[in-house]
BAMAR-371262 format. One record per residue (C-alpha): residue number from 1; residue in three letters; x, y, z. Coordinates in pm, whole numbers, plus 50000, padded with zeros to 5 digits. Last residue first. Example, Ala and Ser with C-alpha at 12.3 -4.5 7.8 and 13.67 -1.06 7.14 Angstrom:
2	ser	51367	49894	50714
1	ala	51230	49550	50780
# end
This chain:
738	asn	65902	72898	40242
737	gly	65552	73007	40328
736	leu	65445	72968	39970
735	ile	65553	72606	39976
734	asp	65397	72530	40317
733	arg	65067	72693	40225
732	leu	65065	72501	39894
731	ile	65111	72172	40080
730	asn	64839	72256	40336
729	asp	64591	72350	40067
728	val	64661	72024	39880
727	ala	64592	71825	40200
726	arg	64264	72015	40267
725	gly	64150	71940	39909
724	leu	64232	71572	39944
723	glu	64029	71548	40274
722	gln	63736	71724	40116
721	gly	63739	71491	39819
720	leu	63780	71184	40041
719	asn	63476	71262	40255
718	pro	63529	71049	40569
717	val	63264	70795	40665
716	gln	63173	70832	41046
715	arg	63008	71177	41028
714	lys	62809	71074	40725
713	arg	62704	70759	40909
712	arg	62579	70968	41203
711	glu	62382	71190	40968
710	arg	62225	70884	40804
709	arg	62132	70742	41142
708	thr	61968	71069	41244
707	pro	62135	71318	41480
706	gln	61976	71363	41830
705	pro	61799	71693	41894
704	pro	61950	71902	42180
703	pro	61792	71822	42518
702	ala	61467	72008	42601
701	ile	61492	72235	42904
700	pro	61247	72119	43165
699	ala	60931	72327	43200
698	pro	60948	72545	43506
697	glu	60776	72440	43828
696	leu	60520	72701	43919
695	met	60459	72806	44278
694	pro	60155	72937	44466
693	leu	60243	72739	44779
692	pro	60010	72460	44879
691	lys	59771	72507	45173
690	pro	59776	72339	45513
689	glu	59457	72385	45721
688	leu	59511	72615	46018
687	gly	59484	72509	46384
686	glu	59840	72608	46471
685	his	59987	72800	46179
684	val	60135	73088	46380
683	arg	60284	72852	46638
682	val	60470	72652	46371
681	met	60560	72980	46201
680	thr	60732	73126	46505
679	glu	60925	72811	46594
678	arg	61031	72779	46230
677	trp	61149	73140	46206
676	ile	61338	73115	46535
675	glu	61501	72798	46400
674	ala	61593	72969	46072
673	pro	61742	73261	46268
672	leu	61940	73010	46481
671	gly	62100	72830	46188
670	gly	62034	72896	45819
669	gly	62113	73264	45867
668	thr	62447	73175	46015
667	val	62562	73160	46377
666	gly	62884	73006	46508
665	thr	62979	73316	46704
664	leu	62805	73634	46593
663	pro	63030	73924	46504
662	thr	63000	74239	46722
661	asn	62804	74497	46525
660	asp	62726	74712	46834
659	asp	62357	74615	46840
658	tyr	62448	74250	46810
657	gly	62286	74015	46561
656	met	61969	73829	46460
655	trp	61706	73910	46202
654	val	61387	73714	46137
653	gly	61124	73765	45868
652	ala	60782	73610	45834
651	val	60535	73590	45547
650	tyr	60194	73434	45604
649	asp	59923	73229	45437
648	ala	60069	73027	45145
647	thr	60387	72981	45347
646	phe	60664	73235	45370
645	gly	61031	73307	45420
644	ile	61293	73535	45563
643	phe	61599	73420	45755
642	trp	61871	73662	45849
641	ala	62208	73668	46024
640	asp	62408	73987	46076
639	lys	62764	74047	46195
638	ala	62870	73709	46058
637	ala	63217	73832	45955
636	ser	63063	73930	45622
635	thr	62685	73904	45616
634	thr	62469	73593	45653
633	gly	62139	73548	45473
632	ser	61881	73272	45458
631	lys	61610	73241	45198
630	gly	61251	73128	45199
629	ala	60983	72889	45082
628	ala	60740	72677	45281
627	gln	60512	72385	45205
626	trp	60340	72268	45520
625	gly	60291	71932	45690
624	pro	60583	71971	45931
623	ile	60738	72316	45899
622	gln	61095	72315	45763
621	ala	61314	72604	45880
620	arg	61614	72386	45968
619	arg	61639	72288	45601
618	gly	61720	72646	45500
617	thr	62056	72594	45332
616	gly	61914	72358	45070
615	glu	61675	72068	45009
614	ser	61324	72145	45140
613	ile	61395	72495	45267
612	val	61602	72630	44976
611	lys	61402	72418	44730
610	glu	61093	72623	44817
609	met	61292	72930	44709
608	met	61320	72793	44352
607	trp	60948	72721	44333
606	val	60871	73067	44470
605	leu	61096	73210	44197
604	gln	60896	73016	43937
603	gln	60580	73170	44083
602	ala	60723	73522	44062
601	ala	60834	73471	43699
600	glu	60492	73336	43600
599	thr	60318	73626	43776
598	arg	60528	73871	43577
597	val	60753	74105	43771
596	val	60703	74436	43953
595	arg	60325	74482	43952
594	glu	60203	74797	44118
593	gly	60086	74825	44478
592	ile	59940	74589	44734
591	gly	59872	74738	45077
590	gly	59940	75046	45283
589	ser	59789	75298	45528
588	ala	59442	75147	45524
587	gly	59173	75413	45564
586	met	59193	75753	45727
585	leu	58941	75998	45872
584	ala	58684	75723	45926
583	glu	58314	75800	45954
582	ser	58117	75755	46278
581	asp	58264	76056	46453
580	ala	58283	76136	46826
579	val	58559	75886	46892
578	leu	58763	76023	46602
577	arg	58856	75782	46325
576	leu	59148	75580	46193
575	glu	59113	75263	45987
574	asn	59324	74967	45878
573	val	59651	75086	46026
572	gly	59957	74857	46048
571	tyr	60105	74878	45701
570	pro	60377	74719	45490
569	thr	60370	74868	45140
568	val	60347	74589	44886
567	ser	60489	74537	44539
566	ser	60328	74293	44298
565	gly	60500	73974	44182
564	gly	60248	73698	44252
563	asn	60148	73757	44613
562	leu	60441	73552	44749
561	ile	60711	73755	44573
560	gly	60558	74081	44698
559	ala	60551	73940	45052
558	tyr	60928	73891	45014
557	ala	60961	74267	44968
556	gly	60751	74331	45279
555	thr	60980	74105	45483
554	met	61283	74295	45355
553	glu	61136	74635	45434
552	leu	61028	74533	45785
551	leu	61368	74376	45856
550	thr	61537	74702	45770
549	ser	61780	74749	45484
548	glu	62150	74784	45417
547	ser	62330	74709	45091
546	ala	62615	74458	45060
545	gly	62357	74190	44991
544	leu	62558	73954	44769
543	ala	62417	74080	44439
542	leu	62505	74441	44530
541	ala	62868	74329	44567
540	pro	62901	74413	44195
539	gly	62913	74783	44280
538	ala	62644	75050	44328
537	ala	62517	74941	44668
536	leu	62152	75013	44737
535	asp	62027	75304	44948
534	ser	61723	75196	45146
533	asp	61380	75193	44985
532	ile	61346	74816	44952
531	gly	60981	74797	44848
530	phe	60951	74545	44564
529	asp	61001	74830	44318
528	arg	61328	74911	44491
527	ala	61454	74553	44450
526	val	61344	74543	44084
525	arg	61519	74874	44014
524	ser	61839	74763	44183
523	val	61848	74440	43981
522	lys	61788	74637	43659
521	asp	62072	74875	43740
520	arg	62300	74584	43819
519	gly	62258	74448	43467
518	val	62126	74109	43349
517	ala	62471	73958	43299
516	glu	62637	74138	43589
515	ser	62369	74017	43826
514	leu	62396	73663	43686
513	lys	62773	73659	43734
512	val	62737	73791	44092
511	ala	62474	73529	44181
510	pro	62676	73250	44014
509	val	62983	73344	44224
508	asn	62797	73361	44555
507	leu	62637	73019	44585
506	ser	62336	73019	44817
505	asp	62288	72640	44798
504	arg	61926	72665	44680
503	leu	61996	72984	44483
502	ala	62277	72823	44281
501	arg	62078	72503	44251
500	ala	61785	72681	44087
499	leu	62017	72882	43862
498	thr	62159	72554	43733
497	val	62519	72459	43803
496	glu	62841	72430	43598
495	gly	63138	72389	43826
494	tyr	63096	72349	44199
493	phe	63352	72584	44353
492	lys	63469	72565	44712
491	arg	63538	72819	44991
490	thr	63223	72685	45166
489	tyr	63071	73037	45190
488	asn	63135	73086	44818
487	glu	63398	73330	44702
486	pro	63391	73666	44528
485	cys	63713	73789	44365
484	trp	63770	74165	44364
483	gln	64067	74322	44193
482	gly	64144	74685	44254
481	ser	63950	74925	44471
480	gly	63945	75256	44283
479	pro	63781	75107	43979
478	ile	63679	74748	44062
477	asn	63864	74488	43853
476	met	63666	74165	43854
475	cys	63753	73810	43949
474	tyr	63585	73473	43902
473	arg	63701	73134	44021
472	ala	63441	72880	43917
471	asp	63065	72835	43938
470	leu	62969	72829	43572
469	val	62608	72920	43501
468	arg	62326	72704	43376
467	asp	61965	72771	43284
466	tyr	61727	72541	43465
465	pro	61561	72820	43664
464	ser	61486	72972	43325
463	tyr	61588	73316	43208
462	gly	61329	73526	43030
461	leu	61398	73880	43150
460	glu	61155	73847	43441
459	leu	61339	73530	43545
458	ala	61669	73722	43553
457	thr	61526	74007	43760
456	ala	61365	73765	44006
455	tyr	61700	73585	44033
454	val	61876	73902	44144
453	phe	61581	73987	44373
452	pro	61604	73643	44536
451	lys	61971	73720	44622
450	phe	61901	73985	44890
449	ala	61877	73733	45177
448	ser	62234	73648	45079
447	gly	62367	73930	45292
446	thr	62114	74187	45417
445	gln	62342	74449	45565
444	arg	62167	74618	45859
443	lys	61938	74917	45905
442	ala	61787	74906	46254
441	gln	61475	75122	46294
440	thr	61184	74900	46187
439	ala	61246	74550	46323
438	arg	61520	74660	46562
437	asn	61279	74884	46753
436	phe	61465	75100	47003
435	val	61246	75171	47307
434	gly	60916	75355	47362
433	ser	60730	75052	47490
432	val	60827	74725	47651
431	arg	60687	74377	47698
430	thr	60909	74204	47436
429	lys	61255	74240	47579
428	arg	61438	74030	47321
427	gly	61401	74296	47054
426	gly	61171	74456	46798
425	val	60896	74196	46793
424	met	60617	74258	46545
423	ala	60299	74070	46465
422	arg	60019	74086	46206
421	val	60163	74342	45963
420	ala	59932	74384	45664
419	gly	60165	74378	45361
418	asp	59925	74216	45111
417	ala	60085	73873	45155
416	ser	60009	73880	45526
415	met	60265	73984	45782
414	val	60494	73853	46056
413	val	60799	74053	46167
412	ile	61063	73927	46407
411	ala	61368	74084	46573
410	ala	61674	73947	46747
409	gln	61945	74060	46985
408	ala	62271	73906	47101
407	lys	62379	73998	47454
406	ser	62447	73636	47549
405	gly	62434	73570	47923
404	glu	62332	73208	47889
403	arg	62427	73048	47560
402	val	62156	73045	47299
401	lys	61960	72728	47220
400	asn	61712	72672	47503
399	glu	61628	73010	47657
398	phe	61702	73211	47344
397	val	61503	72973	47126
396	tyr	61201	72961	47355
395	lys	61186	73337	47414
394	leu	61187	73411	47042
393	ala	60915	73154	46979
392	glu	60700	73283	47268
391	glu	60715	73641	47141
390	ala	60631	73539	46785
389	ala	60338	73324	46892
388	arg	60208	73591	47129
387	gln	60197	73838	46840
386	leu	60026	73577	46622
385	arg	59747	73540	46875
384	gln	59727	73919	46916
383	asp	59669	73972	46545
382	leu	59764	74330	46469
381	thr	59622	74494	46156
380	ser	59505	74809	46337
379	arg	59175	74979	46410
378	ile	59276	75320	46542
377	val	59048	75523	46772
376	val	59124	75892	46838
375	asp	59016	76118	47123
374	glu	59100	76474	47018
373	thr	59382	76709	47116
372	thr	59631	76495	46930
371	gln	60001	76555	46978
370	asp	60117	76193	47004
369	gly	59887	76071	46729
368	leu	59628	76253	46519
367	phe	59817	76583	46513
366	asp	60139	76382	46490
365	pro	60041	76226	46156
364	ile	60035	75843	46154
363	ser	60326	75602	46101
362	asp	60508	75675	46428
361	met	60201	75576	46631
360	val	60178	75250	46435
359	trp	60545	75173	46505
358	asp	60505	75237	46879
357	ala	60195	75016	46885
356	phe	60387	74733	46716
355	tyr	60687	74762	46946
354	gly	60492	74726	47269
353	gly	60112	74738	47273
352	ala	60056	74934	47592
351	arg	60220	74689	47827
350	ala	60068	74365	47695
349	ala	59947	74292	48049
348	ala	59702	74579	48011
347	ala	59547	74417	47706
346	glu	59509	74083	47881
345	ser	59346	74246	48180
344	leu	59558	74293	48489
343	gly	59506	74127	48825
342	ala	59331	74235	49143
341	pro	59434	74062	49464
340	asn	59278	73736	49588
339	asn	59429	73686	49934
338	gln	59387	74055	50015
337	phe	59033	74033	49878
336	arg	58937	73749	50111
335	thr	59112	73896	50415
334	met	58938	74233	50377
333	glu	58601	74065	50327
332	ala	58644	73854	50642
331	thr	58749	74157	50846
330	thr	58439	74342	50734
329	leu	58471	74623	50485
328	tyr	58382	74995	50484
327	gly	58412	75025	50863
326	gln	58706	75261	50889
325	glu	58954	74993	50996
324	gln	58835	74765	50716
323	met	58886	75032	50450
322	leu	59233	75103	50590
321	arg	59318	74733	50564
320	leu	59195	74725	50204
319	val	59418	75022	50127
318	thr	59720	74835	50267
317	ala	59639	74533	50048
316	ala	59615	74767	49748
315	arg	59973	74884	49813
314	asp	60090	74523	49807
313	gln	59900	74464	49482
312	ser	60068	74765	49319
311	arg	60409	74641	49426
310	lys	60337	74298	49282
309	leu	60211	74443	48953
308	asp	60518	74655	48891
307	asn	60511	74877	48581
306	thr	60175	74775	48435
305	pro	60036	74773	48789
304	ala	60106	75147	48820
303	leu	60277	75208	49156
302	thr	60568	75414	49025
301	ser	60371	75615	48770
300	pro	60069	75673	48994
299	ala	60252	75766	49317
298	thr	60001	75844	49596
297	leu	59691	75814	49376
296	leu	59779	75460	49271
295	gly	59644	75309	49594
294	ala	59293	75422	49507
293	leu	59313	75224	49184
292	met	59433	74911	49364
291	ala	59170	74946	49636
290	gly	58892	74971	49377
289	glu	59022	74655	49210
288	ala	59033	74461	49536
287	pro	58693	74598	49647
286	asn	58519	74499	49320
285	leu	58498	74734	49025
284	gln	58186	74736	48806
283	asn	58105	75109	48815
282	ala	58453	75194	48690
281	ser	58387	75009	48365
280	lys	58581	74700	48270
279	gly	58905	74600	48095
278	phe	59093	74570	48423
277	tyr	59399	74793	48387
276	arg	59316	75044	48115
275	gln	58939	75021	48137
274	ala	58944	75083	48512
273	ala	59209	75353	48468
272	ala	59008	75531	48197
271	glu	58695	75523	48413
270	ala	58874	75641	48727
269	gly	59029	75950	48572
268	tyr	59330	76018	48358
267	ala	59499	75704	48227
266	gly	59838	75738	48056
265	gly	59962	75425	48232
264	gly	59931	75587	48572
263	met	59627	75699	48770
262	tyr	59619	76073	48704
261	ala	59335	76239	48897
260	arg	59093	76442	48685
259	asn	58776	76233	48685
258	met	58796	76100	49041
257	tyr	58878	76446	49181
256	ile	58596	76618	48995
255	ser	58353	76353	49122
254	leu	58481	76391	49478
253	ile	58416	76765	49459
252	asp	58064	76709	49327
251	asp	58003	76446	49595
250	lys	58096	76697	49865
249	thr	57858	76955	49718
248	tyr	57987	77249	49520
247	lys	58007	77628	49558
246	leu	58074	77667	49932
245	glu	58319	77375	49951
244	met	58480	77497	49630
243	ala	58534	77843	49780
242	leu	58697	77686	50086
241	ala	58928	77482	49861
240	phe	59029	77792	49665
239	ile	59115	77968	49992
238	ala	59317	77664	50108
237	glu	59508	77651	49779
236	thr	59596	78017	49810
235	gly	59733	77952	50158
234	lys	59927	77647	50044
233	arg	60076	77845	49755
232	trp	60182	78125	49985
231	leu	60349	77878	50222
230	ser	60519	77700	49934
229	ser	60474	77381	49734
228	lys	60470	77405	49356
227	arg	60248	77149	49185
226	cys	60070	77386	48947
225	asp	60402	77529	48832
224	ala	60528	77180	48752
223	glu	60209	77113	48553
222	tyr	60257	77430	48349
221	ala	60625	77354	48290
220	arg	60526	77010	48162
219	glu	60259	77163	47941
218	asn	60515	77375	47760
217	glu	60696	77709	47781
216	trp	60435	77856	48010
215	glu	60278	78203	47996
214	ala	60226	78246	47620
213	pro	60135	77879	47584
212	asp	59841	77934	47825
211	tyr	59721	77642	48036
210	ile	59416	77737	48241
209	arg	59441	77863	48600
208	gly	59151	77760	48824
207	leu	59363	77682	49127
206	cys	59572	77443	48916
205	leu	59255	77232	48884
204	leu	59451	76930	49010
203	lys	59573	77148	49299
202	ala	59217	77244	49390
201	thr	59126	76876	49375
200	gln	59407	76799	49616
199	gln	59273	77071	49847
198	thr	58924	76920	49836
197	ile	59062	76571	49892
196	thr	59226	76708	50204
195	ser	59592	76799	50215
194	gly	59806	76695	50510
193	gly	60110	76775	50302
192	his	60346	76490	50381
191	gly	60684	76549	50223
190	ser	60815	76903	50257
189	leu	60601	77176	50414
188	pro	60743	77148	50766
187	gly	61095	77092	50632
186	arg	61234	76744	50647
185	gly	61408	76551	50924
184	glu	61158	76266	50958
183	arg	61021	76407	51284
182	leu	60978	76746	51121
181	asn	60779	76595	50836
180	ile	60565	76384	51072
179	arg	60481	76685	51292
178	ile	60397	76899	50990
177	ala	60169	76625	50855
176	ser	59988	76591	51189
175	ala	59934	76966	51214
174	ile	59798	76975	50858
173	gly	59565	76683	50925
172	arg	59430	76840	51242
171	pro	59380	77172	51069
170	ser	59177	76993	50800
169	ile	59081	77208	50504
168	gly	58769	77196	50291
167	phe	58496	77232	50555
166	his	58556	76903	50737
165	gln	58310	76621	50804
164	tyr	58254	76440	50471
163	phe	58627	76422	50392
162	arg	58723	76299	50738
161	lys	58892	75983	50602
160	asp	59090	76182	50348
159	glu	59319	76006	50099
158	thr	59309	75637	50180
157	ala	58968	75582	50336
156	val	58806	75837	50104
155	ile	58960	75680	49794
154	ala	58876	75326	49903
153	asn	58517	75421	49983
152	lys	58465	75568	49635
151	leu	58631	75270	49467
150	his	58417	75024	49664
149	pro	58105	75230	49598
148	ser	58154	75163	49224
147	val	58087	75487	49038
146	thr	57732	75617	48998
145	asp	57685	75847	49299
144	ala	58042	75980	49300
143	arg	58022	76062	48933
142	val	58209	75921	48635
141	val	58280	76103	48310
140	gly	58437	75911	48024
139	gly	58729	75679	47952
138	phe	58990	75951	47940
137	gln	59330	75840	47814
136	asp	59596	76104	47794
135	gly	59815	75990	47506
134	arg	59852	75629	47397
133	trp	59655	75314	47461
132	ala	59705	74952	47360
131	phe	59537	74617	47298
130	val	59168	74701	47264
129	glu	58977	74429	47076
128	gly	58830	74509	46732
127	asn	58926	74178	46570
126	arg	59221	74325	46371
125	asp	59353	74477	46692
124	leu	59228	74802	46843
123	leu	59443	75100	46944
122	thr	59300	75381	47156
121	val	59463	75722	47113
120	ser	59396	75994	47367
119	gly	59359	76371	47367
118	arg	59570	76650	47505
117	ala	59560	76902	47791
116	arg	59323	76685	47989
115	gly	59085	76855	48230
114	asp	58770	76651	48190
113	leu	58528	76693	48485
112	tyr	58593	77061	48555
111	ala	58340	77225	48323
110	ser	58068	76986	48439
109	val	58089	77124	48794
108	glu	57965	77468	48692
107	pro	58220	77747	48686
106	leu	58410	77896	48982
105	arg	58490	78266	48941
104	ala	58235	78401	49191
103	tyr	58353	78157	49455
102	gln	58713	78266	49402
101	phe	58619	78629	49479
100	ala	58403	78527	49775
99	val	58690	78322	49913
98	ala	58925	78617	49874
97	val	58680	78857	50045
96	ala	58627	78611	50331
95	val	59002	78564	50362
94	leu	59050	78941	50382
93	leu	58781	78974	50652
92	cys	58928	78687	50846
91	ala	59269	78850	50827
90	val	59131	79184	50952
89	met	58954	79013	51242
88	gly	59265	78816	51324
87	ile	59474	79134	51319
86	arg	59237	79288	51576
85	trp	59225	78973	51783
84	thr	59600	78940	51779
83	phe	59696	79301	51851
82	gly	59491	79318	52171
81	trp	59597	78969	52266
80	leu	59960	79067	52232
79	leu	59918	79375	52454
78	arg	59723	79180	52714
77	phe	59984	78905	52708
76	ala	60267	79154	52742
75	trp	60101	79318	53044
74	val	60041	78983	53206
73	phe	60398	78883	53142
72	pro	60532	79206	53291
71	ala	60310	79161	53602
70	leu	60403	78801	53671
69	leu	60692	78877	53909
68	leu	60507	79157	54085
67	gly	60211	78928	54135
66	leu	60433	78654	54271
65	pro	60596	78892	54519
64	gly	60256	79005	54649
63	arg	60056	79280	54506
62	lys	59879	79535	54730
61	lys	59528	79589	54632
60	arg	59455	79897	54442
59	val	59168	80121	54554
58	pro	58985	80225	54248
57	arg	59052	80581	54142
56	pro	58763	80824	54189
55	ala	58644	80965	53863
54	pro	58783	81308	53783
53	lys	58522	81583	53788
52	arg	58460	81695	53440
51	pro	58550	82022	53277
50	arg	58290	82124	53022
49	phe	58402	82170	52665
48	leu	58369	81809	52547
47	gly	58062	81764	52760
46	leu	57882	82018	52549
45	leu	57908	81775	52255
44	ser	57711	81527	52456
43	phe	57744	81142	52471
42	gly	57542	80900	52668
41	gly	57586	80754	53014
40	arg	57607	80953	53335
39	arg	57902	80904	53565
38	lys	57798	80814	53920
37	gly	57832	81044	54220
36	thr	57480	81163	54178
35	thr	57328	81470	54022
34	pro	56991	81610	54110
33	lys	56748	81622	53830
32	arg	56725	81950	53649
31	gly	56425	82192	53651
30	ser	56596	82463	53851
29	thr	56575	82275	54179
28	lys	56929	82310	54281
27	ala	57056	82039	54495
26	ala	57091	82104	54863
25	ala	57441	82147	54982
24	pro	57582	81850	55158
23	lys	57555	81843	55533
22	arg	57863	81921	55731
21	lys	57913	81726	56046
20	gly	57918	81844	56408
19	gly	57641	81613	56510
18	ala	57385	81879	56456
17	tyr	57474	82104	56178
16	asn	57710	82389	56150
15	arg	57714	82622	55854
14	lys	57994	82786	55681
13	asp	57874	82857	55328
12	ala	58129	82762	55066
11	val	58364	83018	54916
10	leu	58438	83011	54541
9	pro	58073	82993	54459
8	lys	57975	82719	54210
7	arg	57943	82815	53845
6	gly	57610	82884	53673
5	asn	57717	83213	53511
4	gly	57492	83407	53749
3	gln	57680	83304	54053
2	ala	57539	83063	54302
1	met	57485	83164	54658
# end
């Protein structure tokens, strides 16, 4: 009988049933369903306070020896799995939150298409053709659906062949990269990264971080920070890549990549690289050209075709093979383009403009040049035909007339009479950039090349080329230095000579005497007014070129003689403007200035200098069919040799010497420099009609008037009265003297 509190009786009823077995007590019928041996589902608060009947334990099967041996491992696996799936769920949740956060921060695609930190400078020649680039060149936005399909296919085949299948990261690629790195003896994250194009784009975007001068010392430090490789960095990069995959389409991501990737030679993006190397738009590239650009992505500076064209072509051949393996090209197409690799445009082959482009960049303000944040276009004075002429002339002379292995250097400047520089060679290595420019940076003694300014001063003061000066031993006492006696190069003296002959034969003594006669201060002033800004010697050696100057200065000064006596400022910029503007920010950076000497004096000096080439020390500079004028110069111990001269159309200057001031062997200004000058000017004047020099032959000096017959007779017949008077005077002088 049940107790009133609902609990079972402590003593069960003892009843016998047929069969000798106890029947179970009948269930109570107080409105509840009978219970069963199974546990009821659901949850009740009352169940927390009601004691429950323990569930029957399952009958365990006996384990064999193998089961006992594996039991610890099974237990460990279950424990590990329990932790793993819980931690995995938490990690996935955190990744999802991070991806959502990055997704919310991503801007529209257009904001990421041009990520340069600075602008570009495009240099045009006098005809408007591009010949050089500086800064971060960006040719314009390209998109995956408008760019050449050959470039697009080449990039995918080379950088990420499963780009259109994965979701931003490639576990297979990462595992393969780790395996290769370990096999090659590097760390798992060193070397091959296994990055997808999406991850590479994330790196190019610096994971959305913008350059801040307060955070990074300079742009180089910013870029280095963006390229760091660590486990944390890789994880952050993967999250950013996943967010990009959610935000943008595959073609959007590829477009960002093609616009921001550095492709060598200062070119950022496919359009700039296509213009830089091939002189065409990125939508016009053939498979060989597309393969070459795609091949640069691995190592843009090293593989740039302007650095090593053969190496770049070999890399492009590998890219073409990958394109064939992935079905973008047929075998016949691959073979054809491998046998006909991409070449460089004429401008690209010039290696970014060389010495001339460097000089132009140094002559403009930094905020419009190396440090510009805008895209700048400069129309320059360069004539690419004349530039090739100068380069070929220098190469010809050194290959044929200079001993093999010589370390001697040379420089050439060609300009118009108004100072517009048309060609510039700053050293024997002509296809270079960013190196020492001997035409503009080397200050060397000028030697006899300075003498025309002595004679220009004298002619301005009224001297005639036919005036005479005595070429004989001549000494001066120099305060603090003692006696100084100039000598001619031949160690001989030639007596009384005209000024014209003294300049023609480059005699030293007449030049010094004339300088002292007209005044050194006047000679210095004329030289400075003609454009020689370097410090000029204060002593009498000024007349012999003891002062230092650059080849550019000296050539510009000679241009002043050619143009009729007006100074010139050598210049290389005709116009500078921003790409987005139609009006120029700057005009010509030089040109003709104030008059220095009279036109008549300048033209008489041209006449005298023409004799130097036609009859004097500059005979080796003669140009068949052309009148030419000039002057050679050789310094003491032959450390420097010069030849500067002009025709009616162009002025050219040549310097030759060693960078360390080692004396030249057997070289004078009238020798190899004159030959380099002639070879240059012959090429410069190809196809031009000869013109006479603007020279003026001076009027001959009239001989003294001849005495008349009566005067001659008076001289022959002695005057007896005068003779008697002189005799009386002598007698009286003798008497008084005694």
